[in-house]
PyMOL Python script that loads the backbone (N, CA, C, O; Angstrom):
from pymol import cmd

cmd.read_pdbstr("""\
ATOM      1  N   UNK A   1     126.020  97.022 109.511  1.00  0.00           N
ATOM      2  CA  UNK A   1     126.509  97.333 110.636  1.00  0.00           C
ATOM      3  C   UNK A   1     125.497  96.904 111.957  1.00  0.00           C
ATOM      4  O   UNK A   1     124.314  97.239 112.011  1.00  0.00           O
ATOM      5  N   UNK A   2     126.183  96.114 112.990  1.00  0.00           N
ATOM      6  CA  UNK A   2     125.266  96.050 113.878  1.00  0.00           C
ATOM      7  C   UNK A   2     126.128  96.550 115.190  1.00  0.00           C
ATOM      8  O   UNK A   2     127.357  96.525 115.262  1.00  0.00           O
ATOM      9  N   UNK A   3     125.230  97.007 116.205  1.00  0.00           N
ATOM     10  CA  UNK A   3     125.795  97.648 117.116  1.00  0.00           C
ATOM     11  C   UNK A   3     125.074  96.917 118.438  1.00  0.00           C
ATOM     12  O   UNK A   3     123.894  96.888 118.785  1.00  0.00           O
ATOM     13  N   UNK A   4     126.445  96.257 119.109  1.00  0.00           N
ATOM     14  CA  UNK A   4     125.900  95.716 120.425  1.00  0.00           C
ATOM     15  C   UNK A   4     126.432  96.334 121.702  1.00  0.00           C
ATOM     16  O   UNK A   4     127.589  96.741 121.594  1.00  0.00           O
ATOM     17  N   UNK A   5     125.859  96.502 122.892  1.00  0.00           N
ATOM     18  CA  UNK A   5     126.324  96.861 124.133  1.00  0.00           C
ATOM     19  C   UNK A   5     126.663  95.858 124.899  1.00  0.00           C
ATOM     20  O   UNK A   5     125.806  95.091 125.338  1.00  0.00           O
ATOM     21  N   UNK A   6     128.224  95.693 125.222  1.00  0.00           N
ATOM     22  CA  UNK A   6     128.606  94.416 126.023  1.00  0.00           C
ATOM     23  C   UNK A   6     128.172  94.316 127.367  1.00  0.00           C
ATOM     24  O   UNK A   6     128.392  93.290 128.012  1.00  0.00           O
ATOM     25  N   UNK A   7     127.472  95.454 127.930  1.00  0.00           N
ATOM     26  CA  UNK A   7     127.154  95.497 129.274  1.00  0.00           C
ATOM     27  C   UNK A   7     125.521  94.984 129.383  1.00  0.00           C
ATOM     28  O   UNK A   7     124.937  94.622 130.404  1.00  0.00           O
ATOM     29  N   UNK A   8     125.048  95.063 128.158  1.00  0.00           N
ATOM     30  CA  UNK A   8     123.379  94.991 128.244  1.00  0.00           C
ATOM     31  C   UNK A   8     123.115  93.654 127.810  1.00  0.00           C
ATOM     32  O   UNK A   8     123.714  93.208 126.832  1.00  0.00           O
ATOM     33  N   UNK A   9     122.038  92.774 128.618  1.00  0.00           N
ATOM     34  CA  UNK A   9     121.859  91.601 128.200  1.00  0.00           C
ATOM     35  C   UNK A   9     121.101  91.668 126.660  1.00  0.00           C
ATOM     36  O   UNK A   9     120.519  92.682 126.273  1.00  0.00           O
ATOM     37  N   UNK A  10     121.194  90.600 125.974  1.00  0.00           N
ATOM     38  CA  UNK A  10     120.369  90.619 124.946  1.00  0.00           C
ATOM     39  C   UNK A  10     119.309  89.809 125.018  1.00  0.00           C
ATOM     40  O   UNK A  10     119.353  88.579 124.994  1.00  0.00           O
ATOM     41  N   UNK A  11     118.193  90.596 125.121  1.00  0.00           N
ATOM     42  CA  UNK A  11     116.820  89.841 125.302  1.00  0.00           C
ATOM     43  C   UNK A  11     116.197  89.542 123.819  1.00  0.00           C
ATOM     44  O   UNK A  11     116.531  90.208 122.839  1.00  0.00           O
ATOM     45  N   UNK A  12     115.319  88.540 123.764  1.00  0.00           N
ATOM     46  CA  UNK A  12     114.679  88.507 122.309  1.00  0.00           C
ATOM     47  C   UNK A  12     114.033  89.555 121.867  1.00  0.00           C
ATOM     48  O   UNK A  12     113.681  89.652 120.691  1.00  0.00           O
ATOM     49  N   UNK A  13     113.776  90.575 122.886  1.00  0.00           N
ATOM     50  CA  UNK A  13     113.129  91.788 122.301  1.00  0.00           C
ATOM     51  C   UNK A  13     114.034  92.885 121.635  1.00  0.00           C
ATOM     52  O   UNK A  13     113.799  93.616 120.673  1.00  0.00           O
ATOM     53  N   UNK A  14     115.105  92.780 122.415  1.00  0.00           N
ATOM     54  CA  UNK A  14     116.427  93.546 122.009  1.00  0.00           C
ATOM     55  C   UNK A  14     117.006  93.003 120.804  1.00  0.00           C
ATOM     56  O   UNK A  14     117.479  93.662 119.879  1.00  0.00           O
ATOM     57  N   UNK A  15     116.947  92.013 120.872  1.00  0.00           N
ATOM     58  CA  UNK A  15     117.505  91.116 119.371  1.00  0.00           C
ATOM     59  C   UNK A  15     116.820  91.377 118.415  1.00  0.00           C
ATOM     60  O   UNK A  15     117.425  91.732 117.403  1.00  0.00           O
ATOM     61  N   UNK A  16     115.606  91.318 118.378  1.00  0.00           N
ATOM     62  CA  UNK A  16     114.637  91.677 117.160  1.00  0.00           C
ATOM     63  C   UNK A  16     114.702  93.230 117.129  1.00  0.00           C
ATOM     64  O   UNK A  16     114.942  93.514 115.956  1.00  0.00           O
ATOM     65  N   UNK A  17     114.612  94.253 117.788  1.00  0.00           N
ATOM     66  CA  UNK A  17     115.059  95.508 117.584  1.00  0.00           C
ATOM     67  C   UNK A  17     116.250  95.763 116.754  1.00  0.00           C
ATOM     68  O   UNK A  17     116.335  96.510 115.779  1.00  0.00           O
ATOM     69  N   UNK A  18     117.211  94.978 117.329  1.00  0.00           N
ATOM     70  CA  UNK A  18     118.541  95.060 116.548  1.00  0.00           C
ATOM     71  C   UNK A  18     118.638  94.588 115.087  1.00  0.00           C
ATOM     72  O   UNK A  18     119.382  95.108 114.256  1.00  0.00           O
ATOM     73  N   UNK A  19     117.768  93.494 114.844  1.00  0.00           N
ATOM     74  CA  UNK A  19     117.676  93.021 113.703  1.00  0.00           C
ATOM     75  C   UNK A  19     116.760  94.021 112.589  1.00  0.00           C
ATOM     76  O   UNK A  19     116.968  94.249 111.398  1.00  0.00           O
ATOM     77  N   UNK A  20     115.708  94.488 113.478  1.00  0.00           N
ATOM     78  CA  UNK A  20     114.854  95.503 112.732  1.00  0.00           C
ATOM     79  C   UNK A  20     115.698  96.650 112.033  1.00  0.00           C
ATOM     80  O   UNK A  20     115.445  97.099 110.915  1.00  0.00           O
ATOM     81  N   UNK A  21     116.711  97.049 112.833  1.00  0.00           N
ATOM     82  CA  UNK A  21     117.310  98.488 112.483  1.00  0.00           C
ATOM     83  C   UNK A  21     118.211  98.192 111.486  1.00  0.00           C
ATOM     84  O   UNK A  21     118.349  99.043 110.607  1.00  0.00           O
ATOM     85  N   UNK A  22     119.044  96.879 111.405  1.00  0.00           N
ATOM     86  CA  UNK A  22     119.666  96.418 110.477  1.00  0.00           C
ATOM     87  C   UNK A  22     118.982  96.399 109.326  1.00  0.00           C
ATOM     88  O   UNK A  22     119.370  97.191 108.467  1.00  0.00           O
ATOM     89  N   UNK A  23     117.984  95.646 109.049  1.00  0.00           N
ATOM     90  CA  UNK A  23     117.045  95.755 107.877  1.00  0.00           C
ATOM     91  C   UNK A  23     116.738  96.923 107.477  1.00  0.00           C
ATOM     92  O   UNK A  23     116.732  96.990 106.248  1.00  0.00           O
ATOM     93  N   UNK A  24     116.429  98.059 108.102  1.00  0.00           N
ATOM     94  CA  UNK A  24     116.148  99.318 108.086  1.00  0.00           C
ATOM     95  C   UNK A  24     117.341 100.004 107.545  1.00  0.00           C
ATOM     96  O   UNK A  24     117.180 101.176 107.204  1.00  0.00           O
ATOM     97  N   UNK A  25     118.569  99.445 107.402  1.00  0.00           N
ATOM     98  CA  UNK A  25     120.023 100.305 106.933  1.00  0.00           C
ATOM     99  C   UNK A  25     120.005 101.343 108.049  1.00  0.00           C
ATOM    100  O   UNK A  25     120.203 102.465 107.582  1.00  0.00           O
ATOM    101  N   UNK A  26     119.837 101.340 109.326  1.00  0.00           N
ATOM    102  CA  UNK A  26     120.252 102.262 110.306  1.00  0.00           C
ATOM    103  C   UNK A  26     121.679 102.309 110.535  1.00  0.00           C
ATOM    104  O   UNK A  26     122.427 101.333 110.591  1.00  0.00           O
ATOM    105  N   UNK A  27     122.046 103.739 110.684  1.00  0.00           N
ATOM    106  CA  UNK A  27     123.498 103.535 110.966  1.00  0.00           C
ATOM    107  C   UNK A  27     123.828 103.340 112.330  1.00  0.00           C
ATOM    108  O   UNK A  27     122.875 103.435 113.102  1.00  0.00           O
ATOM    109  N   UNK A  28     125.123 103.048 112.905  1.00  0.00           N
ATOM    110  CA  UNK A  28     125.466 102.549 114.347  1.00  0.00           C
ATOM    111  C   UNK A  28     125.184 103.843 115.085  1.00  0.00           C
ATOM    112  O   UNK A  28     124.828 103.509 116.215  1.00  0.00           O
ATOM    113  N   UNK A  29     125.177 105.139 114.979  1.00  0.00           N
ATOM    114  CA  UNK A  29     124.811 106.174 115.615  1.00  0.00           C
ATOM    115  C   UNK A  29     123.040 106.244 116.118  1.00  0.00           C
ATOM    116  O   UNK A  29     122.475 106.478 117.186  1.00  0.00           O
ATOM    117  N   UNK A  30     122.620 105.939 114.854  1.00  0.00           N
ATOM    118  CA  UNK A  30     121.022 105.779 114.981  1.00  0.00           C
ATOM    119  C   UNK A  30     120.680 104.739 115.776  1.00  0.00           C
ATOM    120  O   UNK A  30     119.769 104.860 116.595  1.00  0.00           O
ATOM    121  N   UNK A  31     121.340 103.649 115.633  1.00  0.00           N
ATOM    122  CA  UNK A  31     120.991 102.427 116.453  1.00  0.00           C
ATOM    123  C   UNK A  31     121.231 102.750 117.880  1.00  0.00           C
ATOM    124  O   UNK A  31     120.344 102.422 118.668  1.00  0.00           O
ATOM    125  N   UNK A  32     122.322 103.360 118.351  1.00  0.00           N
ATOM    126  CA  UNK A  32     122.480 103.422 119.650  1.00  0.00           C
ATOM    127  C   UNK A  32     121.550 104.551 120.037  1.00  0.00           C
ATOM    128  O   UNK A  32     121.291 104.515 121.240  1.00  0.00           O
ATOM    129  N   UNK A  33     121.081 105.353 119.507  1.00  0.00           N
ATOM    130  CA  UNK A  33     120.043 106.455 119.858  1.00  0.00           C
ATOM    131  C   UNK A  33     118.812 105.628 120.163  1.00  0.00           C
ATOM    132  O   UNK A  33     118.256 105.628 121.261  1.00  0.00           O
ATOM    133  N   UNK A  34     118.493 105.042 119.290  1.00  0.00           N
ATOM    134  CA  UNK A  34     116.946 104.152 119.576  1.00  0.00           C
ATOM    135  C   UNK A  34     117.106 103.271 120.849  1.00  0.00           C
ATOM    136  O   UNK A  34     116.405 103.441 121.847  1.00  0.00           O
ATOM    137  N   UNK A  35     118.128 102.264 120.746  1.00  0.00           N
ATOM    138  CA  UNK A  35     118.333 101.704 122.063  1.00  0.00           C
ATOM    139  C   UNK A  35     118.244 102.510 123.262  1.00  0.00           C
ATOM    140  O   UNK A  35     117.561 102.061 124.182  1.00  0.00           O
ATOM    141  N   UNK A  36     118.823 103.630 123.405  1.00  0.00           N
ATOM    142  CA  UNK A  36     119.023 104.598 124.421  1.00  0.00           C
ATOM    143  C   UNK A  36     117.432 105.143 124.556  1.00  0.00           C
ATOM    144  O   UNK A  36     116.941 105.228 125.682  1.00  0.00           O
ATOM    145  N   UNK A  37     116.864 105.406 123.693  1.00  0.00           N
ATOM    146  CA  UNK A  37     115.314 105.944 123.913  1.00  0.00           C
ATOM    147  C   UNK A  37     114.463 104.848 124.418  1.00  0.00           C
ATOM    148  O   UNK A  37     113.697 105.092 125.350  1.00  0.00           O
ATOM    149  N   UNK A  38     114.517 103.604 123.874  1.00  0.00           N
ATOM    150  CA  UNK A  38     113.937 102.405 124.621  1.00  0.00           C
ATOM    151  C   UNK A  38     114.175 102.155 125.879  1.00  0.00           C
ATOM    152  O   UNK A  38     113.276 101.869 126.670  1.00  0.00           O
ATOM    153  N   UNK A  39     115.547 102.244 126.228  1.00  0.00           N
ATOM    154  CA  UNK A  39     116.025 102.310 127.852  1.00  0.00           C
ATOM    155  C   UNK A  39     115.370 103.303 128.346  1.00  0.00           C
ATOM    156  O   UNK A  39     114.575 102.953 129.218  1.00  0.00           O
ATOM    157  N   UNK A  40     115.393 104.264 128.154  1.00  0.00           N
ATOM    158  CA  UNK A  40     115.021 105.348 129.284  1.00  0.00           C
ATOM    159  C   UNK A  40     113.206 105.224 129.019  1.00  0.00           C
ATOM    160  O   UNK A  40     112.595 105.399 130.073  1.00  0.00           O
ATOM    161  N   UNK A  41     112.340 104.966 127.846  1.00  0.00           N
ATOM    162  CA  UNK A  41     111.192 104.747 127.976  1.00  0.00           C
ATOM    163  C   UNK A  41     111.071 103.254 129.313  1.00  0.00           C
ATOM    164  O   UNK A  41     110.397 103.318 130.341  1.00  0.00           O
ATOM    165  N   UNK A  42     111.677 102.397 129.003  1.00  0.00           N
ATOM    166  CA  UNK A  42     111.404 101.345 129.882  1.00  0.00           C
ATOM    167  C   UNK A  42     111.724 101.781 131.475  1.00  0.00           C
ATOM    168  O   UNK A  42     111.089 101.356 132.440  1.00  0.00           O
ATOM    169  N   UNK A  43     112.631 102.538 131.523  1.00  0.00           N
ATOM    170  CA  UNK A  43     112.682 102.960 133.009  1.00  0.00           C
ATOM    171  C   UNK A  43     111.771 103.771 133.341  1.00  0.00           C
ATOM    172  O   UNK A  43     111.434 103.662 134.520  1.00  0.00           O
ATOM    173  N   UNK A  44     110.972 104.940 132.450  1.00  0.00           N
ATOM    174  CA  UNK A  44     109.874 105.672 132.785  1.00  0.00           C
ATOM    175  C   UNK A  44     108.861 104.406 132.986  1.00  0.00           C
ATOM    176  O   UNK A  44     108.388 104.355 134.121  1.00  0.00           O
ATOM    177  N   UNK A  45     108.526 103.581 132.269  1.00  0.00           N
ATOM    178  CA  UNK A  45     107.552 102.794 132.584  1.00  0.00           C
ATOM    179  C   UNK A  45     107.643 101.796 133.859  1.00  0.00           C
ATOM    180  O   UNK A  45     106.696 101.304 134.472  1.00  0.00           O
ATOM    181  N   UNK A  46     108.798 101.655 134.059  1.00  0.00           N
ATOM    182  CA  UNK A  46     108.999 100.659 135.253  1.00  0.00           C
ATOM    183  C   UNK A  46     108.850  99.137 135.005  1.00  0.00           C
ATOM    184  O   UNK A  46     108.922  98.253 135.858  1.00  0.00           O
ATOM    185  N   UNK A  47     108.634  99.000 133.712  1.00  0.00           N
ATOM    186  CA  UNK A  47     108.414  97.343 133.036  1.00  0.00           C
ATOM    187  C   UNK A  47     109.113  97.245 131.714  1.00  0.00           C
ATOM    188  O   UNK A  47     109.797  98.186 131.313  1.00  0.00           O
ATOM    189  N   UNK A  48     108.983  96.264 131.097  1.00  0.00           N
ATOM    190  CA  UNK A  48     109.246  96.128 129.711  1.00  0.00           C
ATOM    191  C   UNK A  48     108.738  96.962 128.511  1.00  0.00           C
ATOM    192  O   UNK A  48     107.524  96.952 128.306  1.00  0.00           O
ATOM    193  N   UNK A  49     109.393  97.548 127.848  1.00  0.00           N
ATOM    194  CA  UNK A  49     108.729  98.471 126.790  1.00  0.00           C
ATOM    195  C   UNK A  49     107.731  97.853 125.780  1.00  0.00           C
ATOM    196  O   UNK A  49     107.011  98.567 125.082  1.00  0.00           O
ATOM    197  N   UNK A  50     107.714  96.437 125.724  1.00  0.00           N
ATOM    198  CA  UNK A  50     106.828  95.791 124.692  1.00  0.00           C
ATOM    199  C   UNK A  50     105.644  95.533 125.537  1.00  0.00           C
ATOM    200  O   UNK A  50     104.770  94.778 125.109  1.00  0.00           O
ATOM    201  N   UNK A  51     105.537  96.073 126.661  1.00  0.00           N
ATOM    202  CA  UNK A  51     103.833  96.316 127.289  1.00  0.00           C
ATOM    203  C   UNK A  51     103.396  97.053 127.425  1.00  0.00           C
ATOM    204  O   UNK A  51     102.344  97.062 128.065  1.00  0.00           O
ATOM    205  N   UNK A  52     104.027  98.312 126.813  1.00  0.00           N
ATOM    206  CA  UNK A  52     103.358  99.851 126.670  1.00  0.00           C
ATOM    207  C   UNK A  52     102.151  99.796 125.950  1.00  0.00           C
ATOM    208  O   UNK A  52     102.108  99.111 124.928  1.00  0.00           O
ATOM    209  N   UNK A  53     100.951 100.556 126.419  1.00  0.00           N
ATOM    210  CA  UNK A  53      99.870 100.712 125.657  1.00  0.00           C
ATOM    211  C   UNK A  53     100.049 102.237 125.178  1.00  0.00           C
ATOM    212  O   UNK A  53     100.746 103.086 125.735  1.00  0.00           O
ATOM    213  N   UNK A  54      99.282 102.392 124.050  1.00  0.00           N
ATOM    214  CA  UNK A  54      99.238 103.807 123.581  1.00  0.00           C
ATOM    215  C   UNK A  54      99.468 104.956 124.535  1.00  0.00           C
ATOM    216  O   UNK A  54     100.375 105.788 124.530  1.00  0.00           O
ATOM    217  N   UNK A  55      98.489 104.818 125.316  1.00  0.00           N
ATOM    218  CA  UNK A  55      98.350 105.846 126.414  1.00  0.00           C
ATOM    219  C   UNK A  55      99.749 105.815 127.232  1.00  0.00           C
ATOM    220  O   UNK A  55     100.126 106.907 127.657  1.00  0.00           O
ATOM    221  N   UNK A  56     100.473 104.805 127.472  1.00  0.00           N
ATOM    222  CA  UNK A  56     101.715 104.885 128.015  1.00  0.00           C
ATOM    223  C   UNK A  56     102.574 105.662 127.140  1.00  0.00           C
ATOM    224  O   UNK A  56     103.381 106.495 127.553  1.00  0.00           O
ATOM    225  N   UNK A  57     102.386 105.375 125.939  1.00  0.00           N
ATOM    226  CA  UNK A  57     103.444 106.272 125.048  1.00  0.00           C
ATOM    227  C   UNK A  57     103.078 107.629 125.155  1.00  0.00           C
ATOM    228  O   UNK A  57     104.026 108.391 125.345  1.00  0.00           O
ATOM    229  N   UNK A  58     101.783 108.215 125.072  1.00  0.00           N
ATOM    230  CA  UNK A  58     101.530 109.277 124.912  1.00  0.00           C
ATOM    231  C   UNK A  58     101.731 110.071 126.182  1.00  0.00           C
ATOM    232  O   UNK A  58     101.791 111.300 126.221  1.00  0.00           O
ATOM    233  N   UNK A  59     101.842 109.129 127.375  1.00  0.00           N
ATOM    234  CA  UNK A  59     102.092 110.034 128.815  1.00  0.00           C
ATOM    235  C   UNK A  59     103.772 110.099 128.631  1.00  0.00           C
ATOM    236  O   UNK A  59     104.363 111.051 129.140  1.00  0.00           O
ATOM    237  N   UNK A  60     104.329 109.338 128.087  1.00  0.00           N
ATOM    238  CA  UNK A  60     105.741 109.550 128.139  1.00  0.00           C
ATOM    239  C   UNK A  60     106.351 110.770 127.192  1.00  0.00           C
ATOM    240  O   UNK A  60     107.383 111.391 127.448  1.00  0.00           O
ATOM    241  N   UNK A  61     105.552 110.965 126.124  1.00  0.00           N
ATOM    242  CA  UNK A  61     105.520 111.986 125.237  1.00  0.00           C
ATOM    243  C   UNK A  61     105.306 113.063 126.005  1.00  0.00           C
ATOM    244  O   UNK A  61     106.171 113.936 125.944  1.00  0.00           O
ATOM    245  N   UNK A  62     104.364 113.243 126.729  1.00  0.00           N
ATOM    246  CA  UNK A  62     103.944 114.504 127.481  1.00  0.00           C
ATOM    247  C   UNK A  62     105.080 114.809 128.430  1.00  0.00           C
ATOM    248  O   UNK A  62     105.606 115.919 128.359  1.00  0.00           O
ATOM    249  N   UNK A  63     105.621 113.680 129.557  1.00  0.00           N
ATOM    250  CA  UNK A  63     106.529 113.918 129.862  1.00  0.00           C
ATOM    251  C   UNK A  63     107.740 114.673 129.706  1.00  0.00           C
ATOM    252  O   UNK A  63     108.164 115.589 130.410  1.00  0.00           O
ATOM    253  N   UNK A  64     108.465 113.900 128.187  1.00  0.00           N
ATOM    254  CA  UNK A  64     109.464 114.512 127.932  1.00  0.00           C
ATOM    255  C   UNK A  64     109.075 116.225 127.501  1.00  0.00           C
ATOM    256  O   UNK A  64     109.830 117.134 127.845  1.00  0.00           O
ATOM    257  N   UNK A  65     108.052 116.427 126.868  1.00  0.00           N
ATOM    258  CA  UNK A  65     107.673 117.911 126.737  1.00  0.00           C
ATOM    259  C   UNK A  65     107.980 118.950 127.858  1.00  0.00           C
ATOM    260  O   UNK A  65     108.694 119.952 127.863  1.00  0.00           O
ATOM    261  N   UNK A  66     107.127 118.316 128.892  1.00  0.00           N
ATOM    262  CA  UNK A  66     107.080 118.895 130.248  1.00  0.00           C
ATOM    263  C   UNK A  66     108.751 119.134 130.847  1.00  0.00           C
ATOM    264  O   UNK A  66     109.136 120.195 131.339  1.00  0.00           O
ATOM    265  N   UNK A  67     109.424 118.165 130.714  1.00  0.00           N
ATOM    266  CA  UNK A  67     110.861 118.447 131.248  1.00  0.00           C
ATOM    267  C   UNK A  67     111.858 119.169 130.446  1.00  0.00           C
ATOM    268  O   UNK A  67     113.002 119.408 130.831  1.00  0.00           O
ATOM    269  N   UNK A  68     111.257 119.575 129.067  1.00  0.00           N
ATOM    270  CA  UNK A  68     112.163 120.354 128.284  1.00  0.00           C
ATOM    271  C   UNK A  68     112.903 119.584 127.230  1.00  0.00           C
ATOM    272  O   UNK A  68     113.945 120.004 126.727  1.00  0.00           O
ATOM    273  N   UNK A  69     112.262 118.293 126.867  1.00  0.00           N
ATOM    274  CA  UNK A  69     112.941 117.793 125.635  1.00  0.00           C
ATOM    275  C   UNK A  69     112.542 118.276 124.399  1.00  0.00           C
ATOM    276  O   UNK A  69     111.327 118.409 124.252  1.00  0.00           O
ATOM    277  N   UNK A  70     113.222 118.552 123.531  1.00  0.00           N
ATOM    278  CA  UNK A  70     112.971 119.161 122.385  1.00  0.00           C
ATOM    279  C   UNK A  70     112.271 118.026 121.151  1.00  0.00           C
ATOM    280  O   UNK A  70     112.540 116.831 121.029  1.00  0.00           O
ATOM    281  N   UNK A  71     111.272 118.885 120.295  1.00  0.00           N
ATOM    282  CA  UNK A  71     110.813 118.208 119.533  1.00  0.00           C
ATOM    283  C   UNK A  71     111.285 116.981 118.561  1.00  0.00           C
ATOM    284  O   UNK A  71     110.605 116.021 118.199  1.00  0.00           O
ATOM    285  N   UNK A  72     112.845 117.332 118.195  1.00  0.00           N
ATOM    286  CA  UNK A  72     113.411 116.478 117.235  1.00  0.00           C
ATOM    287  C   UNK A  72     113.818 115.147 118.039  1.00  0.00           C
ATOM    288  O   UNK A  72     113.892 114.057 117.472  1.00  0.00           O
ATOM    289  N   UNK A  73     114.065 115.320 119.347  1.00  0.00           N
ATOM    290  CA  UNK A  73     114.355 114.246 120.361  1.00  0.00           C
ATOM    291  C   UNK A  73     112.871 113.423 120.467  1.00  0.00           C
ATOM    292  O   UNK A  73     112.765 112.210 120.281  1.00  0.00           O
ATOM    293  N   UNK A  74     111.992 114.135 120.733  1.00  0.00           N
ATOM    294  CA  UNK A  74     110.607 113.473 121.000  1.00  0.00           C
ATOM    295  C   UNK A  74     110.231 112.551 119.625  1.00  0.00           C
ATOM    296  O   UNK A  74     109.846 111.385 119.712  1.00  0.00           O
ATOM    297  N   UNK A  75     110.394 113.216 118.442  1.00  0.00           N
ATOM    298  CA  UNK A  75     110.069 112.797 116.966  1.00  0.00           C
ATOM    299  C   UNK A  75     111.151 111.178 117.135  1.00  0.00           C
ATOM    300  O   UNK A  75     110.694 110.038 117.053  1.00  0.00           O
ATOM    301  N   UNK A  76     112.262 111.454 117.321  1.00  0.00           N
ATOM    302  CA  UNK A  76     113.258 110.402 117.586  1.00  0.00           C
ATOM    303  C   UNK A  76     112.899 109.407 118.680  1.00  0.00           C
ATOM    304  O   UNK A  76     113.156 108.205 118.614  1.00  0.00           O
ATOM    305  N   UNK A  77     112.437 109.859 119.436  1.00  0.00           N
ATOM    306  CA  UNK A  77     112.072 108.503 120.623  1.00  0.00           C
ATOM    307  C   UNK A  77     111.038 107.840 120.034  1.00  0.00           C
ATOM    308  O   UNK A  77     111.130 106.623 119.872  1.00  0.00           O
ATOM    309  N   UNK A  78     109.964 108.504 119.649  1.00  0.00           N
ATOM    310  CA  UNK A  78     108.667 107.858 118.882  1.00  0.00           C
ATOM    311  C   UNK A  78     109.168 106.899 117.735  1.00  0.00           C
ATOM    312  O   UNK A  78     108.622 105.797 117.747  1.00  0.00           O
ATOM    313  N   UNK A  79     110.130 107.116 116.720  1.00  0.00           N
ATOM    314  CA  UNK A  79     110.570 106.451 115.961  1.00  0.00           C
ATOM    315  C   UNK A  79     110.821 104.866 116.402  1.00  0.00           C
ATOM    316  O   UNK A  79     111.311 104.072 115.599  1.00  0.00           O
TER     317      UNK A  79
END
""", "prot")
cmd.dss("prot")
cmd.show_as("cartoon", "prot")
cmd.util.cbc("prot")
cmd.orient("prot")
């Protein structure tokens, strides 16, 4: 099952992410969560998520922790 959002453009990066999630057998709800996490990360960065460095990812994790995001959500975001 593939999950698409009608209002979001399908960029090559997003298409690859969706294909990867389908290959991994992720359910629709998990796919939606992962897309949301990537969208939030991109908003935090202010640029495309595929341009992120390890330092950017660590900074985002710290930001999540400091703003009260729970460990399960942080772990899901890292996935």
